[in-house]
N, C-alpha and C positions, 0 to 999 in steps of 0.2 A: 548426538543426533539433534539437529536443529529443527525447529518447527517453522514452516514457511507459509505465509499468506500472500495470495495473489488476487488482486481485485482489478477487473477490467470493465470498461464501460464505454458507451458511445454517447458523446454529448448531443443534446438536442441542437438543431440548427441554430446558430447564433450564440450558443452557450459555451463554445469551445474554450475560450480564455478563462471564463469563470470556473469551469470544471478543472482546468489545469491548475489554477491558483488554489482551489480547495484541495486538490490532490497533493500539491506541493506543501500546503499547510499541514495536512495530515502526515506527510513524510517527515517534516521537521518535528512535529509533535511526537511521533513514534520514536524518532531518534533520541528524544530526551527521556523516554520511559525506561524503567528498569527492565533488563533482559533483552533489549533490542540490540541485535548484532549489526544489522544494516537495514536501511530502508531507502528505496529509490522510486522516483517517478518514472513511468514507462510510457512510451508512445509507439503506436504501430509503425512498423517499417513499410507498410503498404499504404494505400490510399483510403483505408477504411475509416480513418479518423478516430479509432479507438485509442484510449489512454487508460492509465491506472497506476497501480502501485504494486511493488513487490517488497515484502518485509520479512527478514529473517529474525527469529526469536530463539532465545535459549530454551523456552518451553511453551507448550500450549496454554498453560495457566497464565503465564506472563503476557502472552498475546491477547488472551481473553480479558485480562485486567485492563490492558490499554484500550481494547476495543469497546469496553463498557464504561470507560471513563466519560464523564459528562461532556467534556470538551470534544472528544472523539465522536461521540454520538451526535452532538450538535452539528459538527462539520459534515458528518456522513448523512444526516437528515437533509441538510442543504443540498448535498450532491444528488440525492435521490430525486429532488425536484427539477434538476437540470439535465438528467440523462434519460436516454430512451429505455423503454422496458427491456429487461433482459440483462441487466447488470449482473456480472458473474463474480462470485467470491469463491475461491478454492483454497484448500489447505493441503500441505504436503510435508513430508519428512525429508530431510536432506542430511547426508553425511558430508559435512564441510571439509573434514580432513585437511589435505594439502590445499593451500590456497585460501584458507579461512582468513588469514591475516590480510590478504589482498582484498577480499570481499568486505571486510570490516574497515578497510582503509588504514590499517596499521602497519602495512609492509613498507 
């Protein structure tokens, strides 16, 4: 069972590109951490302007370890200054089963 973190946010007006770059930097960082199965930048399919990240982990403890790393906390603190109030962080469990190698980019 994989542990999944989803973070969504709406950039403040004029901060869209900076928020995107910080999210992409977090995605790249998480991909380099132990236990990361996959990490991706996401952008809303509608006109809301929301964006964020979805990351699949081998365990909650490995996700927490990455999230509390100094570099991760630094990038996330910069993000909080550039997004509207109401930034959403959610966690889920996922049975990756069939297709896991596709998700991880190893198929």
